PASEMAR-345220 format. One record per residue: residue in three letters; y, x, z of N, C-alpha, C, O in turn. Coordinates in steps of 0.05 Angstrom, whole numbers, plus 5000, padded with zeros to 4 digits. Atoms other than C-alpha are relative to their C-alpha. Example, Ala and Ser with C-alpha at 12.3 -4.5 7.8 and 13.67 -1.06 7.14 Angstrom:
<pts>
ALA, 4976, 5018, 5000, 4910, 5246, 5156, 5024, 5018, 5000, 5024, 5039, 5013
SER, 4976, 4984, 4999, 4979, 5273, 5143, 5022, 4985, 5014, 5044, 4995, 5018
</pts>
This chain:
<pts>
UNK, 4993, 4989, 5026, 7377, 4131, 6381, 4974, 5008, 4985, 4971, 5003, 4961
UNK, 5025, 4992, 5012, 7308, 4159, 6369, 4984, 4976, 4991, 4973, 4976, 4969
UNK, 5014, 5025, 5007, 7278, 4089, 6369, 5011, 4987, 4975, 4997, 4977, 4958
UNK, 4987, 5012, 5023, 7329, 4065, 6319, 4993, 5016, 4974, 4988, 5004, 4953
UNK, 5007, 4982, 5023, 7316, 4125, 6272, 4971, 4995, 4992, 4965, 4993, 4968
UNK, 5028, 5004, 5006, 7241, 4115, 6278, 4995, 4973, 4987, 4979, 4970, 4968
UNK, 5003, 5027, 5011, 7246, 4040, 6264, 5011, 4999, 4971, 4998, 4987, 4954
UNK, 4989, 5000, 5027, 7291, 4051, 6203, 4982, 5016, 4981, 4978, 5007, 4958
UNK, 5017, 4985, 5018, 7246, 4105, 6174, 4974, 4986, 4995, 4964, 4987, 4972
UNK, 5025, 5015, 5004, 7183, 4062, 6184, 5006, 4977, 4981, 4990, 4971, 4963
UNK, 4992, 5023, 5017, 7218, 4002, 6152, 5005, 5009, 4972, 4997, 4996, 4953
UNK, 4994, 4990, 5027, 7243, 4044, 6094, 4974, 5009, 4986, 4970, 5004, 4962
UNK, 5025, 4990, 5011, 7174, 4076, 6083, 4982, 4976, 4991, 4971, 4977, 4969
UNK, 5017, 5023, 5008, 7138, 4008, 6082, 5013, 4985, 4977, 4998, 4975, 4960
UNK, 4987, 5013, 5022, 7190, 3979, 6035, 4995, 5015, 4974, 4989, 5002, 4953
UNK, 5005, 4984, 5024, 7183, 4036, 5985, 4971, 4999, 4991, 4966, 4998, 4967
UNK, 5028, 5001, 5006, 7108, 4035, 5989, 4993, 4973, 4988, 4978, 4972, 4968
UNK, 5006, 5027, 5009, 7105, 3960, 5978, 5011, 4995, 4972, 4999, 4981, 4956
UNK, 4987, 5004, 5026, 7152, 3963, 5918, 4986, 5017, 4978, 4986, 5010, 4955
UNK, 5011, 4983, 5021, 7117, 4021, 5883, 4974, 4988, 4989, 4970, 4987, 4965
UNK, 5025, 5013, 5008, 7048, 3988, 5881, 4984, 5015, 4980, 4992, 5037, 4972
UNK, 5017, 4988, 5020, 6993, 4004, 5833, 4999, 4981, 4976, 4998, 4957, 4979
UNK, 5002, 5016, 5024, 6989, 3982, 5762, 4971, 5001, 4990, 4960, 5023, 4988
UNK, 5028, 5001, 5009, 6921, 3959, 5738, 5000, 5005, 4970, 5013, 4991, 4955
UNK, 5002, 4993, 5028, 6903, 3990, 5672, 4972, 4993, 4990, 4952, 4999, 5004
UNK, 5027, 5006, 5011, 6847, 3964, 5628, 4986, 5025, 4992, 4999, 5043, 4980
UNK, 5015, 4976, 5008, 6793, 4015, 5618, 4993, 4998, 4971, 4982, 4978, 4961
UNK, 5006, 4998, 5028, 6786, 4036, 5546, 4970, 5008, 4996, 4959, 5022, 5013
UNK, 5028, 4992, 5005, 6717, 4042, 5515, 5000, 5030, 4992, 5017, 5039, 4977
UNK, 5002, 4972, 5006, 6695, 4114, 5512, 4989, 5004, 4972, 4973, 4988, 4962
UNK, 5010, 4995, 5027, 6683, 4144, 5443, 4970, 5006, 5001, 4960, 5017, 5021
UNK, 5029, 4996, 5002, 6610, 4147, 5421, 4995, 5025, 4983, 5005, 5027, 4961
UNK, 5006, 4976, 5016, 6584, 4215, 5399, 4979, 4993, 4979, 4957, 4984, 4985
UNK, 5017, 5005, 5023, 6553, 4208, 5330, 4981, 5023, 4995, 4958, 5020, 4990
UNK, 5015, 4976, 5005, 6530, 4279, 5321, 5014, 5025, 5009, 5038, 5024, 5014
UNK, 4988, 4975, 4993, 6542, 4351, 5339, 4985, 5023, 4988, 4961, 5021, 4981
UNK, 5012, 4977, 5012, 6529, 4420, 5312, 5001, 5023, 5020, 5022, 5030, 5030
UNK, 5002, 4976, 4985, 6505, 4479, 5352, 4988, 5022, 4982, 4968, 5017, 4969
UNK, 5011, 4978, 5015, 6495, 4546, 5319, 4993, 5022, 5019, 5010, 5032, 5034
UNK, 5011, 4981, 4981, 6452, 4595, 5358, 5007, 4992, 5029, 5013, 5009, 5046
UNK, 4996, 5010, 4973, 6461, 4551, 5419, 5029, 4996, 5008, 5035, 4988, 5031
UNK, 4971, 5002, 4994, 6538, 4552, 5415, 5011, 4975, 4986, 5007, 4972, 4962
UNK, 4988, 5024, 5011, 6575, 4486, 5404, 5022, 5007, 4980, 5039, 5024, 4985
UNK, 4980, 4995, 5021, 6616, 4486, 5339, 5015, 4975, 4991, 5038, 4977, 4983
UNK, 4987, 5024, 5010, 6631, 4414, 5321, 4986, 4975, 5011, 4962, 4976, 5017
UNK, 5012, 5026, 4993, 6621, 4341, 5341, 5016, 4978, 4987, 5040, 4981, 4982
UNK, 4988, 5024, 5013, 6636, 4273, 5311, 4999, 4977, 5020, 4978, 4970, 5030
UNK, 4998, 5022, 4981, 6660, 4217, 5357, 5011, 4975, 4986, 5031, 4977, 4972
UNK, 4991, 5025, 5011, 6667, 4144, 5337, 5018, 4987, 5021, 5009, 4982, 5044
UNK, 4983, 5014, 4982, 6727, 4110, 5369, 4994, 4970, 4996, 5000, 4959, 4976
UNK, 5011, 5027, 5002, 6699, 4041, 5384, 5023, 4980, 4995, 5018, 4960, 4980
UNK, 4978, 5020, 5002, 6767, 4005, 5388, 5010, 4996, 4971, 5015, 4974, 4963
UNK, 4989, 5003, 5027, 6790, 4020, 5316, 4982, 5011, 4979, 4990, 5013, 4955
UNK, 5021, 4991, 5018, 6726, 4046, 5283, 5007, 5026, 4985, 4996, 5032, 4964
UNK, 4993, 4974, 5013, 6759, 4113, 5266, 4981, 5021, 5012, 4969, 5018, 5033
UNK, 5017, 4977, 4992, 6722, 4179, 5272, 5018, 5024, 5006, 5036, 5030, 4990
UNK, 4986, 4975, 4993, 6749, 4241, 5307, 4980, 5022, 4999, 4960, 5021, 5014
UNK, 5018, 4977, 5001, 6716, 4306, 5289, 5014, 5023, 5015, 5035, 5032, 5008
UNK, 4991, 4978, 4984, 6725, 4360, 5341, 4985, 5025, 4991, 4961, 5024, 4985
UNK, 5013, 4975, 5009, 6711, 4432, 5321, 5012, 5024, 5015, 5035, 5024, 5023
UNK, 4991, 4974, 4988, 6715, 4502, 5349, 5014, 5015, 4979, 5003, 5020, 4957
UNK, 4984, 4985, 5019, 6770, 4540, 5314, 4988, 5028, 4998, 4989, 5044, 5017
UNK, 5013, 4974, 5003, 6734, 4601, 5285, 5019, 5022, 4993, 5011, 5045, 4989
UNK, 4980, 4980, 5005, 6799, 4637, 5273, 5000, 5020, 5024, 5008, 5043, 5021
UNK, 5000, 4983, 4976, 6791, 4664, 5344, 4971, 5007, 5007, 4955, 4990, 5011
UNK, 5027, 4991, 4995, 6729, 4706, 5358, 4993, 4997, 5030, 4970, 4990, 5036
UNK, 5007, 4999, 4972, 6734, 4710, 5434, 5013, 4977, 5016, 5010, 4977, 5041
UNK, 4987, 5022, 4986, 6774, 4647, 5451, 4987, 4974, 4989, 4984, 4971, 4965
UNK, 5010, 5026, 5008, 6744, 4577, 5450, 5023, 4981, 4999, 5032, 4970, 5019
UNK, 4978, 5018, 5004, 6799, 4535, 5420, 4990, 4976, 4984, 4979, 4980, 4962
UNK, 5011, 5024, 5013, 6780, 4463, 5403, 5023, 4986, 4986, 5044, 4980, 4998
UNK, 4981, 5015, 5017, 6818, 4428, 5347, 4986, 4974, 4992, 4962, 4971, 4995
UNK, 5012, 5025, 5010, 6807, 4359, 5317, 5016, 4987, 4978, 5039, 4994, 4974
UNK, 4987, 5017, 5019, 6824, 4311, 5262, 4986, 4973, 5000, 4963, 4971, 5006
UNK, 5011, 5027, 5000, 6814, 4236, 5254, 5001, 4988, 4972, 5020, 4993, 4957
UNK, 5002, 5013, 5026, 6792, 4196, 5194, 4996, 4970, 5005, 4981, 4962, 5023
UNK, 5005, 5029, 4999, 6796, 4121, 5185, 4972, 4994, 4988, 4961, 5011, 4974
UNK, 5027, 5006, 5007, 6729, 4086, 5172, 4995, 5003, 4970, 4974, 5014, 4962
UNK, 5004, 4999, 5029, 6738, 4081, 5096, 4998, 5029, 4991, 4981, 5037, 4975
UNK, 4999, 4972, 5007, 6756, 4155, 5089, 4975, 5015, 5010, 4964, 5032, 4996
UNK, 5024, 4987, 4988, 6699, 4176, 5135, 4975, 4993, 4984, 4959, 5010, 4978
UNK, 5023, 5009, 5016, 6648, 4134, 5097, 4999, 5014, 4973, 4977, 5022, 4964
UNK, 4999, 4986, 5026, 6671, 4165, 5031, 4992, 5029, 5004, 4977, 5040, 4987
UNK, 5007, 4972, 4995, 6665, 4235, 5061, 4970, 5003, 5004, 4957, 5020, 4992
UNK, 5028, 4999, 4994, 6595, 4222, 5088, 4982, 4994, 4975, 4961, 5006, 4972
UNK, 5015, 5007, 5024, 6571, 4191, 5022, 5002, 5021, 4978, 4983, 5025, 4963
UNK, 4995, 4982, 5023, 6601, 4242, 4974, 4993, 5029, 5005, 4985, 5043, 4987
UNK, 5003, 4972, 4995, 6595, 4309, 5008, 4971, 5010, 4995, 4968, 5032, 4983
UNK, 5027, 4990, 5006, 6518, 4316, 5006, 4995, 5005, 4971, 4983, 5025, 4963
UNK, 5003, 4996, 5029, 6520, 4307, 4930, 5016, 5024, 4990, 5007, 5039, 4973
UNK, 4984, 4978, 5008, 6576, 4357, 4923, 4989, 5027, 5009, 4991, 5047, 4995
UNK, 5012, 4975, 4990, 6540, 4409, 4966, 4976, 5008, 4983, 4971, 5032, 4980
UNK, 5023, 4993, 5016, 6478, 4405, 4922, 5007, 5009, 4972, 4991, 5020, 4958
UNK, 4991, 4992, 5027, 6519, 4416, 4858, 5005, 5030, 4998, 5005, 5042, 4976
UNK, 4995, 4971, 4999, 6533, 4488, 4880, 5024, 5009, 4983, 5021, 5028, 4967
UNK, 4975, 4992, 5013, 6604, 4492, 4854, 5022, 5003, 5020, 5021, 4990, 5041
UNK, 4977, 4997, 4982, 6668, 4516, 4887, 5018, 4976, 4995, 5024, 4968, 4973
UNK, 4983, 5024, 5002, 6713, 4457, 4903, 5018, 5000, 5024, 5010, 5008, 5046
UNK, 4981, 5002, 4978, 6774, 4445, 4946, 5015, 4974, 4997, 5026, 4967, 4976
UNK, 4986, 5026, 4999, 6803, 4377, 4966, 5020, 5000, 5023, 5014, 5011, 5044
UNK, 4980, 5002, 4978, 6866, 4363, 5006, 5006, 4971, 5005, 5009, 4955, 4986
UNK, 4996, 5028, 4991, 6876, 4299, 5045, 5023, 4999, 5020, 5022, 5014, 5040
UNK, 4978, 5004, 4980, 6941, 4278, 5080, 4990, 4979, 5020, 4984, 4957, 5012
UNK, 5010, 5018, 4979, 6921, 4247, 5146, 5023, 4983, 5011, 5046, 4990, 5008
UNK, 4981, 5019, 4989, 6956, 4190, 5182, 5019, 5012, 5020, 5042, 5003, 5023
UNK, 4983, 4988, 4980, 6983, 4235, 5237, 5019, 5022, 4989, 5032, 5035, 5004
UNK, 4982, 4981, 5013, 7020, 4279, 5187, 4987, 5028, 4995, 5000, 5045, 4983
UNK, 5014, 4975, 5005, 6969, 4336, 5186, 4987, 4999, 4973, 4984, 4978, 4961
UNK, 5013, 4998, 5026, 6935, 4361, 5123, 4972, 5011, 5004, 4969, 5033, 5015
UNK, 5027, 4992, 4998, 6860, 4366, 5119, 4992, 5012, 4973, 4995, 4999, 4952
UNK, 5010, 4987, 5024, 6831, 4415, 5068, 4969, 5002, 5003, 4960, 5013, 5023
UNK, 5029, 4998, 5000, 6757, 4409, 5052, 4992, 5020, 4978, 4998, 5015, 4955
UNK, 5009, 4980, 5019, 6727, 4470, 5019, 4970, 4999, 4998, 4956, 4999, 5018
UNK, 5028, 4999, 5005, 6659, 4469, 4987, 4995, 5025, 4984, 5007, 5030, 4963
UNK, 5007, 4975, 5013, 6629, 4536, 4968, 4975, 4997, 4983, 4958, 4981, 4989
UNK, 5023, 5002, 5018, 6579, 4547, 4912, 4974, 5007, 5014, 4953, 5002, 5003
UNK, 5025, 4994, 4984, 6530, 4572, 4965, 4989, 4975, 5013, 4968, 4976, 5026
UNK, 5009, 5025, 4988, 6524, 4500, 4988, 5009, 4996, 5029, 4996, 4983, 5045
UNK, 4988, 5003, 4973, 6569, 4503, 5050, 5027, 4986, 4998, 5040, 4987, 4977
UNK, 4974, 5014, 4998, 6629, 4462, 5072, 5015, 5010, 5024, 5004, 5018, 5044
UNK, 4982, 4992, 4978, 6689, 4481, 5115, 5023, 4981, 5000, 5035, 4973, 4980
UNK, 4976, 5017, 4995, 6744, 4437, 5144, 5022, 5019, 5010, 5018, 5035, 5028
UNK, 4977, 4985, 4991, 6813, 4468, 5152, 5023, 4979, 5005, 5026, 4961, 4989
UNK, 4979, 5019, 4994, 6872, 4432, 5184, 5027, 5015, 5003, 5028, 5035, 5017
UNK, 4973, 4989, 4998, 6946, 4448, 5175, 5016, 4979, 5015, 5020, 4957, 5006
UNK, 4984, 5018, 4984, 6988, 4416, 5230, 5030, 5005, 4999, 5044, 4998, 5017
UNK, 4973, 4993, 5005, 7054, 4440, 5202, 5010, 5023, 5017, 5034, 5030, 5016
UNK, 4993, 4976, 4984, 7053, 4499, 5250, 4980, 5022, 4994, 4988, 5045, 4988
UNK, 5020, 4980, 5005, 6987, 4535, 5240, 4975, 4987, 4988, 4971, 4963, 4989
UNK, 5026, 5008, 5010, 6919, 4531, 5206, 4979, 5002, 5021, 4980, 5021, 5038
UNK, 5024, 4997, 4983, 6854, 4519, 5243, 4976, 4995, 4982, 4978, 4980, 4963
UNK, 5023, 5000, 5018, 6785, 4527, 5213, 4974, 4994, 5016, 4969, 5004, 5037
UNK, 5027, 5006, 4990, 6717, 4497, 5227, 4981, 5021, 4988, 4987, 5033, 4967
UNK, 5020, 4982, 5011, 6656, 4541, 5217, 4988, 4988, 4974, 4988, 4964, 4970
UNK, 5013, 5009, 5024, 6622, 4538, 5149, 4974, 4986, 5008, 4958, 4997, 5023
UNK, 5023, 5016, 4994, 6568, 4484, 5152, 4983, 4997, 4975, 4993, 4990, 4954
UNK, 5018, 5006, 5023, 6507, 4479, 5107, 4994, 4970, 5001, 5003, 4955, 5019
UNK, 5005, 5029, 5002, 6480, 4411, 5086, 4986, 4989, 5025, 4992, 4968, 5034
UNK, 5015, 5009, 4976, 6432, 4407, 5145, 5019, 4996, 5024, 5018, 4976, 5038
UNK, 4981, 5002, 4977, 6488, 4420, 5196, 5021, 4978, 4995, 5029, 4965, 5014
UNK, 4981, 5022, 5006, 6536, 4372, 5160, 4986, 4974, 5007, 4999, 4956, 5019
UNK, 5014, 5025, 4994, 6483, 4318, 5165, 4996, 4996, 5030, 4998, 4973, 5040
UNK, 5001, 5001, 4971, 6474, 4334, 5239, 5027, 4990, 5012, 5028, 4974, 5030
UNK, 4973, 5007, 4990, 6549, 4328, 5249, 5006, 4970, 4997, 5016, 4957, 5015
UNK, 4993, 5028, 5006, 6556, 4260, 5216, 4977, 4980, 5007, 4979, 4956, 5001
UNK, 5022, 5017, 4991, 6490, 4233, 5244, 4981, 4991, 4978, 4966, 4972, 4982
UNK, 5019, 5007, 5021, 6451, 4231, 5178, 4975, 5016, 5005, 4970, 5036, 4991
UNK, 5024, 4984, 4993, 6386, 4254, 5209, 4977, 4995, 4980, 4958, 5011, 4980
UNK, 5022, 5006, 5019, 6343, 4222, 5154, 5003, 5015, 4974, 4985, 5014, 4957
UNK, 4996, 4986, 5026, 6373, 4264, 5097, 4991, 5028, 5002, 4994, 5042, 4982
</pts>
């Protein structure tokens, strides 16, 4: 009886193992870091290029929380990102208050605030709560988007 039970359990185990198998998944290309911002040695934001679809994901430390490091993000398609990179430096040098709202593809709302002091802030509304990036001056914005020559 013991032998029969042992034989059946070994047979059952090998059958289940053989049927489960492993599925081979193609490895996706890792995003390429374009730029990052550290303020006083603390990471605040980074820009990653998604190689597969040429979109950019900007990760940032939510400054709403002083003692908690909560990382939020938003993604922009290539055309929107290029427009942001090309227009923001000129807007920052004009020294005027400005606020723009952009509806993103994932349903979130991106608000870009430009202060007359020459700083920019990204805020994201995900239909539940707001999250805020630190205020960035022109130098830090250029570091974020990889414009090191400006």
